[in-house]
C-alpha positions in Angstrom: -20.5 5.8 -5.6 -23.2 6.8 -3.2 -24.5 4.7 -0.3 -26.2 5.1 3.1 -23.8 2.5 4.5 -21.6 4.1 7.2 -19.6 1.3 8.6 -15.9 0.6 8.1 -14.9 -1.8 5.2 -11.7 -3.3 3.9 -10.8 -2.2 0.4 -7.8 -3.9 -1.1 -6.5 -6.8 -3.0 -7.5 -10.3 -2.0 -4.0 -11.4 -3.2 -1.9 -12.5 -0.3 1.5 -10.7 -0.2 4.2 -10.3 2.4 5.6 -6.8 3.3 8.8 -7.8 1.6 6.9 -8.9 -1.4 5.0 -5.6 -1.5 8.2 -3.6 -1.2 9.7 -5.6 -4.1 6.6 -5.1 -6.2 6.6 -1.3 -5.6 10.3 -1.2 -6.3 9.8 -3.0 -9.7 6.9 -0.7 -10.6 9.0 2.4 -9.7 12.0 1.1 -11.6 14.1 1.6 -8.5 16.6 -0.8 -6.8 15.7 -1.7 -3.3 17.8 -3.4 -0.7 15.7 -5.1 1.9 17.4 -5.6 5.3 15.3 -7.5 7.8 16.3 -7.3 11.4 15.9 -10.0 14.1 12.8 -9.7 16.1 9.5 -11.4 16.8 7.8 -13.1 13.9 4.5 -11.6 13.0 1.9 -12.3 10.4 3.5 -13.8 7.3 1.3 -12.0 4.8 -1.9 -9.9 4.4 -4.8 -9.9 2.1 -8.1 -8.0 2.2 -11.4 -9.7 3.0 -13.7 -7.7 0.6 -16.9 -9.6 1.4 -18.5 -6.8 3.4 -17.9 -4.1 0.7 -19.2 -6.4 -1.9 -22.4 -7.2 0.1 -23.1 -3.6 1.1 -22.0 -1.7 -1.9 -21.8 -4.3 -4.7 -18.2 -3.4 -5.3 -15.1 -5.5 -5.7 -11.6 -4.9 -7.0 -11.5 -5.0 -10.8 -7.8 -5.6 -11.3 -4.8 -7.4 -9.9 -2.7 -5.8 -7.1 0.3 -5.2 -9.5 -1.9 -3.3 -12.0 -3.6 -1.2 -9.3 -0.4 -0.4 -7.6 1.2 0.6 -11.0 -1.7 3.0 -11.7 -1.5 4.5 -8.1 2.3 4.9 -8.4 2.1 6.7 -11.7 -0.6 9.0 -10.3 1.4 9.9 -7.1 4.5 10.4 -9.3 2.6 12.9 -11.4 1.3 14.7 -8.3 4.8 15.1 -6.9 6.2 16.3 -10.3 3.3 18.8 -10.6 3.8 20.0 -7.1 7.5 20.6 -7.7 6.7 22.6 -10.8 4.2 24.8 -9.0 6.4 25.4 -6.0 9.4 26.5 -8.0 
């Protein structure tokens, strides 16, 4: 995608998810067991989501798939890169 727009923009899912929820989602996609242990401390933001209005206005782009689907594709790509790197460095 080409554009003359140079400002920062948010790119991400508009689905609201907590950090624990994101960790559980990534764990499910990876097929790994994850034990989450939260420690006592100040309470911060309960969840995050991306406001994609600016990128849609300036570039005409918006996410085309749900967070779970995009994260699954990204995980598989990273997993392939790691495997490939391990083969070439052996």
